[in-house]
C-alpha positions as CSV (number, residue, x, y, z in Angstrom):
1,M,0.0,0.0,0.0
2,P,1.3,3.5,-0.7
3,S,2.3,5.5,2.3
4,K,0.1,8.4,3.4
5,S,1.4,11.9,2.6
6,P,3.3,13.4,5.6
7,S,1.2,15.8,7.7
8,V,1.4,17.8,10.9
9,E,-1.4,18.8,13.2
10,I,-1.8,22.5,14.0
11,E,-3.7,23.7,17.1
12,V,-5.6,26.9,16.5
13,D,-7.5,28.0,19.6
14,D,-9.8,25.1,20.2
15,R,-9.5,23.6,16.7
16,V,-7.0,21.1,15.3
17,V,-6.2,21.4,11.6
18,R,-4.3,18.6,9.9
19,V,-1.9,20.1,7.3
20,S,-0.8,17.6,4.6
21,N,2.4,18.0,2.6
22,P,3.8,20.6,5.0
23,D,7.2,20.6,3.2
24,R,5.8,21.2,-0.3
25,V,7.6,24.3,-1.6
26,Y,5.0,27.0,-2.5
27,F,7.4,29.8,-3.3
28,P,10.3,28.6,-5.4
29,E,12.2,31.9,-5.2
30,T,12.5,31.8,-1.5
31,G,12.0,28.1,-0.8
32,A,9.0,28.9,1.5
33,T,6.8,25.9,2.1
34,K,3.2,25.2,2.9
35,L,4.0,25.0,6.6
36,D,5.8,28.4,6.3
37,L,2.6,29.8,4.9
38,V,0.6,28.3,7.8
39,E,3.0,29.8,10.3
40,Y,2.8,33.2,8.7
41,Y,-1.0,33.3,8.9
42,L,-0.8,32.1,12.6
43,A,1.5,35.0,13.3
44,V,-0.8,37.6,11.9
45,G,-4.0,35.9,13.1
46,P,-5.9,38.8,14.5
47,G,-5.2,40.9,11.5
48,I,-6.3,38.4,8.8
49,V,-9.4,37.5,10.8
50,N,-10.3,41.2,11.2
51,A,-9.8,41.7,7.4
52,L,-12.0,38.8,6.5
53,F,-14.6,38.7,9.3
54,E,-18.0,37.7,8.2
55,R,-17.3,38.6,4.5
56,P,-17.9,36.2,1.6
57,C,-14.4,35.3,0.5
58,M,-13.1,34.0,-2.8
59,L,-10.0,31.8,-2.5
60,H,-6.9,31.8,-4.8
61,R,-5.6,28.3,-4.5
62,F,-2.3,26.8,-5.7
63,P,-2.6,23.1,-5.2
64,K,1.0,22.4,-6.4
65,G,2.5,25.7,-5.2
66,L,3.1,28.7,-7.5
67,A,4.7,26.5,-10.1
68,G,1.4,24.8,-10.7
69,E,-2.1,25.8,-11.7
70,K,-3.9,28.7,-10.0
71,V,-7.5,28.1,-9.0
72,H,-10.0,30.9,-8.4
73,Q,-12.6,29.4,-6.1
74,K,-15.8,30.9,-5.0
75,R,-17.4,27.8,-3.5
76,L,-16.0,26.4,-0.3
77,P,-13.7,23.4,-1.2
78,A,-15.2,20.0,-0.4
79,G,-14.3,18.3,2.9
80,A,-14.6,21.3,5.2
81,P,-15.2,20.4,8.9
82,P,-18.6,21.4,10.2
83,W,-17.2,24.4,12.2
84,V,-16.0,26.2,9.0
85,E,-18.7,28.8,8.2
86,T,-20.1,29.9,4.9
87,V,-22.4,32.6,3.4
88,R,-24.6,32.0,0.4
89,V,-24.4,34.6,-2.3
90,H,-26.7,34.7,-5.4
91,F,-25.6,35.5,-8.9
92,P,-28.7,36.6,-10.8
93,R,-27.2,36.8,-14.2
94,W,-26.5,33.0,-14.1
95,N,-29.2,32.1,-11.6
96,R,-26.7,30.3,-9.5
97,T,-25.6,30.5,-5.9
98,A,-22.3,29.9,-4.2
99,D,-21.6,29.0,-0.5
100,E,-18.4,31.0,0.0
101,L,-16.0,30.9,3.0
102,C,-17.1,33.2,5.8
103,V,-14.3,33.6,8.3
104,T,-15.2,34.0,11.9
105,E,-12.1,32.5,13.5
106,L,-8.5,31.8,12.7
107,G,-9.0,28.1,12.3
108,S,-11.0,28.7,9.1
109,V,-8.1,30.6,7.7
110,I,-5.6,27.8,8.5
111,W,-8.0,25.2,7.1
112,A,-8.2,27.2,3.9
113,V,-4.4,27.2,3.7
114,Q,-4.4,23.5,4.2
115,M,-6.6,23.4,1.1
116,S,-3.8,25.2,-0.8
117,T,-5.2,28.8,-0.4
118,V,-2.5,31.4,-0.7
119,E,-4.6,34.6,-1.3
120,F,-7.8,35.6,0.4
121,H,-10.1,38.0,-1.5
122,P,-13.1,39.1,0.6
123,W,-16.2,41.0,-0.6
124,N,-16.6,44.6,0.7
125,S,-19.9,43.6,2.4
126,R,-20.7,41.2,5.2
127,R,-23.1,38.3,5.5
128,E,-25.7,40.2,7.5
129,D,-26.6,41.9,4.2
130,T,-24.3,41.0,1.3
131,E,-25.9,43.6,-1.0
132,K,-25.0,46.6,1.2
133,P,-21.2,47.2,1.3
134,D,-19.7,48.6,4.5
135,E,-16.2,49.1,2.9
136,W,-15.3,51.7,0.3
137,R,-12.1,50.6,-1.4
138,I,-9.7,53.0,-3.2
139,D,-7.4,51.0,-5.5
140,L,-4.4,52.9,-6.8
141,D,-3.4,50.8,-9.8
142,P,-0.2,51.9,-11.6
143,G,0.0,51.5,-15.4
144,P,2.8,49.3,-16.9
145,L,5.2,52.3,-17.1
146,C,4.1,54.0,-13.9
147,D,6.7,54.1,-11.1
148,Y,6.1,53.7,-7.4
149,A,7.0,57.3,-6.8
150,T,3.8,58.2,-8.7
151,V,1.8,55.8,-6.4
152,R,3.2,57.6,-3.4
153,R,2.3,61.1,-4.8
154,V,-1.2,60.0,-5.6
155,G,-1.5,58.4,-2.2
156,H,-0.9,61.8,-0.6
157,V,-3.6,63.4,-2.8
158,V,-6.0,60.7,-1.7
159,H,-5.2,61.4,1.9
160,E,-5.7,65.1,1.4
161,V,-9.1,64.7,-0.2
162,L,-10.2,62.2,2.5
163,D,-9.2,64.6,5.2
164,E,-11.2,67.4,3.6
165,L,-14.2,65.0,3.5
166,G,-13.7,64.0,7.2
167,A,-13.1,60.4,6.2
168,V,-10.5,58.2,7.8
169,G,-8.5,56.2,5.3
170,Y,-6.5,53.1,6.1
171,P,-3.8,52.5,3.6
172,K,-2.1,49.2,2.7
173,T,0.3,48.0,0.0
174,S,-1.5,45.9,-2.6
175,G,1.1,43.2,-2.3
176,S,2.0,43.8,-5.9
177,K,2.7,47.3,-7.4
178,G,0.0,49.5,-6.0
179,L,-1.6,50.9,-2.9
180,H,-5.1,50.4,-1.5
181,V,-7.0,52.6,0.9
182,Y,-10.0,51.4,2.9
183,V,-12.7,53.5,4.4
184,R,-15.5,52.1,6.6
185,I,-19.0,53.2,5.5
186,A,-22.4,52.6,6.9
187,P,-24.1,49.7,5.0
188,D,-26.9,52.0,3.8
189,H,-26.3,51.9,0.0
190,G,-26.2,49.2,-2.7
191,F,-23.2,48.5,-4.9
192,P,-24.2,50.9,-7.7
193,D,-24.2,53.9,-5.4
194,V,-21.0,53.0,-3.7
195,R,-19.4,52.7,-7.1
196,R,-20.8,56.1,-8.2
197,A,-19.4,57.6,-5.0
198,A,-16.0,55.9,-5.7
199,L,-15.9,57.3,-9.2
200,A,-16.8,60.8,-8.0
201,F,-13.9,60.6,-5.5
202,A,-11.5,59.3,-8.2
203,R,-12.4,62.2,-10.5
204,E,-11.6,64.7,-7.8
205,V,-8.2,63.0,-7.3
206,E,-7.7,63.1,-11.1
207,R,-8.5,66.9,-11.1
208,R,-5.9,67.5,-8.5
209,A,-3.2,65.3,-10.1
210,P,-4.1,65.3,-13.9
211,D,-0.5,64.3,-15.0
212,D,-0.4,61.3,-12.7
213,V,-4.0,60.0,-12.6
214,T,-6.6,58.7,-15.0
215,T,-10.1,57.4,-14.4
216,A,-10.4,56.0,-18.0
217,W,-11.8,52.5,-17.6
218,W,-10.6,51.0,-20.9
219,T,-6.9,50.3,-21.0
220,K,-6.6,51.5,-24.5
221,D,-7.6,55.0,-23.3
222,R,-5.0,55.2,-20.6
223,D,-1.5,56.6,-20.7
224,P,0.7,53.7,-19.5
225,H,2.7,56.2,-17.3
226,Q,-0.4,57.1,-15.3
227,L,-2.1,55.6,-12.3
228,F,-5.6,54.3,-12.6
229,V,-7.9,55.0,-9.6
230,D,-9.9,51.8,-10.0
231,Y,-13.4,52.7,-8.8
232,N,-14.8,49.5,-10.2
233,Q,-13.2,47.5,-7.3
234,N,-16.5,48.6,-5.5
235,T,-18.6,46.6,-8.0
236,R,-20.6,43.7,-6.7
237,D,-18.5,40.5,-6.5
238,H,-15.3,42.3,-7.3
239,T,-12.6,41.5,-4.7
240,I,-9.0,42.5,-3.9
241,A,-6.5,40.8,-1.7
242,A,-7.3,41.4,2.0
243,A,-5.0,43.1,4.4
244,Y,-2.4,40.6,5.5
245,S,-3.2,38.3,2.6
246,V,-0.1,36.7,1.0
247,R,0.0,37.2,-2.8
248,G,0.8,34.6,-5.4
249,L,4.2,36.1,-6.2
250,P,7.6,34.4,-6.2
251,D,8.9,36.4,-3.2
252,A,5.8,35.6,-1.1
253,R,4.8,39.3,-0.8
254,V,2.1,40.4,1.6
255,S,-0.6,43.1,1.2
256,T,0.4,45.0,4.3
257,P,-1.2,47.9,6.3
258,V,1.0,50.9,6.6
259,R,0.7,54.2,8.4
260,W,0.3,57.4,6.3
261,D,3.7,58.6,7.5
262,E,5.3,55.4,6.1
263,V,4.0,55.8,2.5
264,D,7.0,57.7,1.3
265,E,9.5,55.1,2.6
266,A,7.6,51.8,2.5
267,D,8.6,49.5,-0.4
268,P,6.0,46.8,-1.2
269,R,8.9,44.4,-1.8
270,D,10.0,44.6,1.8
271,F,6.8,43.1,3.1
272,T,6.9,39.3,2.8
273,I,5.9,36.3,4.9
274,A,9.5,36.5,6.3
275,T,9.3,40.1,7.5
276,V,5.6,40.9,8.3
277,P,5.3,38.7,11.4
278,A,7.9,40.7,13.3
279,R,6.3,43.9,12.1
280,F,2.9,42.7,13.3
281,A,4.3,41.6,16.6
282,E,5.7,45.2,17.1
283,L,2.8,47.3,15.7
284,G,-0.2,45.0,15.9
285,D,-3.0,45.4,13.4
286,L,-2.9,48.9,11.9
287,H,-6.5,48.3,10.6
288,A,-7.8,47.2,14.0
289,D,-10.0,50.3,14.6
290,L,-11.3,50.6,11.1
291,D,-14.9,49.9,12.3
292,D,-14.6,52.9,14.7
293,H,-14.5,55.5,11.9
294,V,-17.6,55.3,9.8
295,F,-18.0,57.7,6.9
296,D,-21.3,58.9,5.4
297,L,-21.2,58.7,1.6
298,A,-23.7,61.5,1.2
299,P,-21.0,64.2,0.1
300,L,-19.6,61.9,-2.5
301,L,-23.0,61.0,-3.9
302,E,-23.6,64.8,-4.2
303,W,-20.4,65.0,-6.1
304,A,-21.6,62.2,-8.4
305,A,-24.9,63.9,-9.0
306,R,-23.0,67.2,-9.8
307,D,-20.7,65.5,-12.2
308,E,-23.6,63.7,-13.9
309,R,-25.5,67.1,-14.3
310,A,-22.3,68.5,-15.9
311,G,-22.4,65.7,-18.4
312,E,-19.8,63.4,-17.0
313,P,-20.6,59.8,-18.0
314,T,-21.9,57.3,-15.4
315,P,-19.4,54.5,-14.4
316,D,-17.9,52.4,-17.2
317,G,-16.9,48.8,-16.7
318,P,-18.5,45.6,-15.5
319,E,-21.7,45.6,-13.5
320,G,-20.6,42.6,-11.4
321,D,-22.2,39.2,-11.0
322,T,-19.4,37.1,-12.5
323,D,-20.1,33.4,-13.1
324,A,-20.3,31.5,-9.8
């Protein structure tokens, strides 16, 4: 009989998760293994749980490590223990549903890693009402010829506009080449209004930094040296990597919360599964009090209405509801 694959048992609070193939190399550039990935998520446990808490979550899985196939998975993988929670979301265009992972405890994160998950991509709404976002996401997405100095400059413009609105923004590296800023909002609006508000904000940033910023949705209409403020990340069923999520990049980079006064010095390449645990131990979760600063979208919706009266087009891009 063939021998069973090696495994280790990981205790997470009052759960035990069996991790198979712990020595499988997931990140060839660094040699980091599946067990290294588990230990990373254990080290930032409160942060990743806070980022995912009660949100439908799509998983980016790499069953053979980064050298193998990448699987984008909405539905919870088969074989989940009964304590792993889910939330059902409906996709009207396809008349389908999906029971997505809904993290309420760290054990669920570690179980997902056991199932070869590297990246966690949560919705910007919670299971209490998945149709009402409580998180406005500002995605600063640099073009192919846009340098990180531009990302930093635009980040400061974003901070300036948020301050004028009385909104508290929580920045983080994207884990790739950009910067994300999250703002907690009251779950009073549907996805279309949140997207309208996000576009109105993006246009104001573009007005203040026209050489650096574009809001053109279609890639063919953008200057590759500019940064796109991607308002469509607030569309239903669009997700981006969570705070503290590892990214599927060879150096095991992490989408890492930073302070505003760190933006000019922080280099996304410095934040990896090897370095972030010590930073987390020192600073804790920089997004821990996000829920304490709720912003009312009303001023941005007024900006959107003003722009529409002036003849600005309504949001371009997908309406959401991708295939489940």
